[in-house]
C-alpha positions as CSV (number, residue, x, y, z in Angstrom):
1,M,255.9,22.0,253.9
2,I,256.9,18.5,254.5
3,K,259.5,18.7,251.8
4,L,260.9,22.0,253.3
5,K,261.3,20.3,256.7
6,R,263.1,17.4,255.1
7,F,265.3,19.7,253.3
8,L,266.1,21.8,256.4
9,H,266.8,18.5,258.3
10,S,268.8,16.9,255.7
11,Q,272.4,16.0,256.7
12,K,273.4,16.6,253.1
13,Y,272.2,20.2,252.8
14,A,272.3,21.3,256.5
15,P,276.0,22.4,256.4
16,Y,275.3,24.7,253.4
17,I,272.1,26.1,255.1
18,F,274.1,27.0,258.2
19,I,277.0,28.8,256.4
20,L,274.6,30.5,254.0
21,P,274.1,33.7,256.2
22,F,278.0,34.0,256.2
23,V,278.3,33.6,252.6
24,I,275.6,36.2,251.7
25,I,277.2,38.8,254.2
26,F,280.7,38.1,252.8
27,L,279.4,38.7,249.1
28,I,277.5,41.8,250.0
29,F,279.7,43.5,252.5
30,W,283.2,42.5,251.5
31,L,283.6,40.8,248.0
32,F,281.3,43.2,246.2
33,P,282.6,46.4,247.8
34,L,286.1,45.1,247.1
35,L,285.6,44.4,243.4
36,N,283.8,47.8,243.0
37,S,286.7,49.6,244.7
38,F,289.1,47.8,242.3
39,R,287.2,48.9,239.3
40,M,286.8,52.5,240.7
41,S,290.7,52.7,241.1
42,F,291.0,52.8,237.3
43,Q,288.5,55.5,237.0
44,D,288.4,59.3,237.5
45,Q,285.1,59.3,239.5
46,M,283.4,62.0,241.4
47,L,280.0,61.8,243.2
48,G,277.2,62.9,240.9
49,Q,279.4,62.6,237.8
50,E,279.9,59.9,235.2
51,P,283.1,58.0,235.8
52,I,285.9,58.3,233.2
53,W,288.1,55.3,232.5
54,I,291.9,56.4,233.0
55,G,293.7,53.1,233.3
56,F,296.7,53.1,235.7
57,D,296.8,57.0,236.0
58,N,295.7,56.9,239.6
59,Y,298.4,54.4,240.5
60,K,301.1,56.4,238.9
61,K,299.8,59.6,240.6
62,L,299.8,57.7,243.8
63,M,303.5,56.7,243.7
64,N,304.6,60.3,243.1
65,D,302.3,61.8,245.8
66,T,304.6,63.1,248.6
67,V,301.6,63.6,250.9
68,F,300.6,59.9,250.4
69,V,304.2,58.7,251.1
70,K,304.2,60.7,254.3
71,A,300.8,59.1,255.3
72,V,302.4,55.6,254.6
73,T,305.4,56.4,256.7
74,N,303.2,57.5,259.6
75,S,301.1,54.4,259.5
76,V,304.1,52.0,259.2
77,I,306.0,53.6,262.0
78,Y,302.9,53.6,264.2
79,M,302.2,49.9,263.3
80,A,305.8,48.9,264.0
81,A,305.7,50.7,267.4
82,T,302.4,49.1,268.4
83,L,304.0,45.7,267.7
84,L,306.8,46.4,270.0
85,L,304.6,47.6,272.8
86,L,301.3,45.7,272.4
87,I,302.7,42.2,272.2
88,P,305.6,41.7,274.7
89,F,304.0,43.8,277.6
90,P,300.4,42.4,277.4
91,M,302.1,38.9,277.3
92,L,304.2,39.6,280.5
93,F,301.1,41.1,282.3
94,A,299.2,37.9,281.3
95,V,301.9,35.6,282.7
96,L,302.0,37.8,286.0
97,L,298.1,37.6,286.2
98,D,298.2,33.8,285.6
99,S,300.6,33.3,288.4
100,K,299.3,31.5,291.6
101,Y,300.9,34.1,293.6
102,M,299.0,36.9,291.9
103,K,296.4,38.7,294.4
104,L,293.3,40.6,293.2
105,R,293.5,38.9,289.8
106,E,290.0,39.7,288.6
107,F,290.3,43.3,289.7
108,F,293.4,43.8,287.6
109,K,291.8,42.0,284.7
110,S,288.9,44.4,284.8
111,S,291.1,47.5,285.3
112,F,293.2,46.7,282.3
113,F,290.2,45.8,280.0
114,V,288.0,49.0,280.9
115,P,289.7,51.3,278.5
116,A,288.6,49.0,275.6
117,L,285.0,49.8,276.5
118,T,285.7,53.5,276.3
119,S,284.7,55.2,273.1
120,V,287.5,56.1,271.0
121,V,285.9,59.6,270.5
122,V,285.9,60.0,274.3
123,A,289.4,58.6,274.8
124,G,290.8,60.8,271.9
125,T,289.4,63.8,273.3
126,I,290.7,63.1,276.8
127,F,294.2,62.5,275.4
128,R,294.1,65.6,273.3
129,L,293.4,67.6,276.5
130,M,296.1,65.6,278.3
131,F,298.8,66.4,275.6
132,G,297.7,70.0,275.1
133,E,300.2,72.8,274.6
134,M,299.0,74.9,277.4
135,E,301.1,75.0,280.6
136,G,298.0,73.8,282.5
137,S,297.6,70.6,280.5
138,L,298.2,67.4,282.3
139,M,301.5,66.3,280.8
140,N,303.0,69.8,281.0
141,T,302.0,70.2,284.5
142,F,303.6,66.9,285.3
143,L,306.8,67.8,283.6
144,A,306.9,71.2,285.2
145,N,307.8,69.3,288.3
146,F,311.1,68.3,286.6
147,N,311.7,71.8,285.1
148,L,310.8,70.6,281.7
149,G,308.4,72.0,279.2
150,P,305.9,73.2,278.3
151,F,305.9,71.3,275.0
152,K,303.6,71.4,272.0
153,Y,303.0,67.7,271.7
154,L,300.6,67.8,268.8
155,K,302.6,70.1,266.7
156,D,305.8,67.9,266.9
157,Q,306.4,64.8,264.8
158,T,308.0,62.7,267.6
159,L,306.0,64.0,270.5
160,S,302.7,63.4,268.6
161,R,303.7,59.9,267.9
162,I,304.3,59.3,271.6
163,A,300.8,60.7,272.4
164,L,299.3,58.4,269.8
165,L,301.0,55.5,271.2
166,A,300.1,56.3,274.7
167,L,296.6,56.3,273.5
168,A,297.0,52.9,271.6
169,C,298.6,51.2,274.7
170,W,295.9,52.7,277.1
171,R,293.1,51.2,275.0
172,W,294.5,47.8,273.7
173,T,296.9,46.5,276.3
174,G,294.0,44.9,278.3
175,V,292.4,43.4,275.2
176,N,295.8,41.7,274.0
177,M,296.4,40.6,277.6
178,L,293.1,38.7,277.7
179,Y,294.1,37.0,274.5
180,F,297.3,35.9,276.0
181,L,295.4,34.9,279.2
182,A,293.1,32.7,277.2
183,G,296.3,31.1,275.5
184,L,298.0,30.4,278.9
185,N,294.8,28.7,280.2
186,A,295.1,26.2,277.4
187,I,298.5,25.1,278.6
188,D,298.5,22.0,280.6
189,K,299.9,23.0,284.1
190,E,301.7,19.6,284.5
191,Y,304.4,21.0,282.1
192,Y,305.3,23.6,284.6
193,E,305.2,21.1,287.4
194,A,307.6,18.8,285.6
195,A,309.9,21.5,284.8
196,A,310.0,22.8,288.3
197,I,310.8,19.3,289.6
198,D,313.7,19.1,287.2
199,G,315.0,22.5,288.6
200,A,314.0,24.9,285.8
201,T,313.9,28.6,286.8
202,A,310.8,30.8,286.3
203,F,312.6,32.4,283.3
204,Q,313.4,28.9,281.8
205,R,309.8,27.8,282.2
206,F,308.6,30.9,280.5
207,K,311.2,30.6,277.7
208,N,310.9,27.0,277.0
209,I,307.2,26.2,277.8
210,T,305.2,29.4,277.8
211,V,306.5,31.1,274.7
212,P,306.4,28.0,272.3
213,L,303.0,26.7,273.6
214,I,301.4,30.3,273.2
215,K,302.7,30.8,269.8
216,P,299.2,30.4,268.1
217,T,297.9,33.2,270.3
218,T,301.0,35.3,269.6
219,V,300.5,34.8,265.8
220,Y,296.8,35.9,266.0
221,V,297.7,38.9,268.2
222,L,300.4,39.9,265.7
223,T,298.1,39.5,262.8
224,I,295.3,41.7,264.1
225,S,297.8,44.2,265.4
226,I,299.4,44.7,262.0
227,Y,296.0,45.3,260.4
228,A,295.0,47.7,263.2
229,G,298.1,49.7,263.0
230,L,298.0,50.2,259.3
231,A,294.1,50.9,259.4
232,M,294.4,53.3,262.3
233,F,292.3,56.6,261.6
234,T,289.8,57.6,264.3
235,E,292.5,57.8,267.1
236,S,294.4,60.3,265.0
237,L,291.2,62.2,264.0
238,M,290.2,62.8,267.6
239,L,293.8,63.4,268.9
240,F,294.4,66.2,266.3
241,N,290.8,67.4,266.4
242,G,290.4,66.8,262.6
243,N,292.1,65.2,259.6
244,N,294.5,68.2,259.0
245,S,297.3,68.0,261.4
246,P,300.3,70.3,261.3
247,K,302.5,69.4,258.3
248,N,300.5,66.1,258.2
249,I,302.3,64.6,261.1
250,G,299.2,62.7,262.2
251,L,298.0,61.8,258.7
252,T,297.6,58.0,258.1
253,I,296.9,55.9,255.1
254,V,293.1,55.7,256.1
255,G,293.1,59.3,256.9
256,Y,294.5,60.1,253.4
257,L,291.8,58.0,251.9
258,Y,289.2,59.9,253.8
259,R,290.6,63.2,252.7
260,Q,290.5,62.3,249.0
261,G,287.3,60.4,248.9
262,I,285.1,62.3,251.4
263,E,286.8,65.8,251.8
264,K,287.7,66.3,248.1
265,N,285.2,64.0,246.4
266,R,288.1,62.0,244.5
267,L,286.3,58.7,244.8
268,G,288.6,56.9,242.1
269,Y,291.7,58.1,243.7
270,A,290.6,57.1,247.2
271,A,289.8,53.6,245.9
272,T,293.3,53.4,244.7
273,V,294.6,54.3,248.3
274,G,292.3,51.4,249.5
275,I,293.5,49.0,247.2
276,F,297.1,49.9,248.0
277,L,296.4,49.6,251.8
278,L,294.9,46.1,251.1
279,I,297.9,44.9,249.2
280,V,300.4,46.2,251.9
281,A,298.4,44.7,254.8
282,M,297.9,41.3,253.0
283,T,301.6,41.2,252.0
284,I,302.8,41.9,255.4
285,N,300.4,39.5,257.1
286,L,300.9,36.7,254.7
287,T,304.7,37.1,255.1
288,Q,304.7,36.9,258.9
289,L,302.2,34.0,258.8
290,K,304.7,32.2,256.4
291,L,307.7,33.0,258.5
292,T,306.0,32.0,261.7
293,G,305.1,28.6,260.1
294,T,301.4,29.0,260.1
295,F,301.0,27.6,256.6
296,K,303.0,24.5,257.3
297,K,301.3,21.2,257.2
298,E,301.0,19.4,260.4
299,G,304.0,16.8,260.7
300,S,306.0,18.6,258.1
301,K,309.5,19.8,258.9
């Protein structure tokens, strides 16, 4: 018992004891499933049957799969659109809320963040009803005031993407805004005071002080947004009331993985889709981290 206490209180071994839970969780819930999925991607495997080693056949099939190409296209377009909407606008809202002239600051913070607390199942159902094809749906009723519609939003490629983006913006604008608010709070206010004394306008202060100093937060939001955009599934599942949207207009990479692995019991092929998603997400994120200078050593030019 005494030896155990000495071991636990040892400065030499204490750091390893503290990180041990993380290492165990990482190995069991991330590394092992990843390696197992990589192995499965080279097999023809179905639940309840012995796997058959088929080499690169799953990858060759994937590259010629038109439905998969459609899913990738949908996910990439959705990801790119969310980056254009869910980075600049939350940053702007954060700057406005951080202003000393802003009234009811806490009220607006709460109002923006409440949608993130809403279940995606509930949110997706509500937006499905809002963008319904009936004349009495919310969006068609609103557009009828301008003599437009009715539209079948969830049966049209462009309109369905607008509905998905509306759902994404409603849910995640407040979350990203809070990230940017945290970054703004870390900036020394003396920089703004000195710039104001030198005659800098509000836009110049934003451009030359806020944007450069909030870069770490921007890179973080960009990184998680890329992953979230490519991994989107539940929102589409709920908006289209299933994983079989008309002409696959709402099918995503994860949705295609679900279709192959769960609905069709093609576990090996589904694993191949998952490995492809991992490679694409890692490639895009590592590229943007390199371009934004995240990997540069401190002091290097």
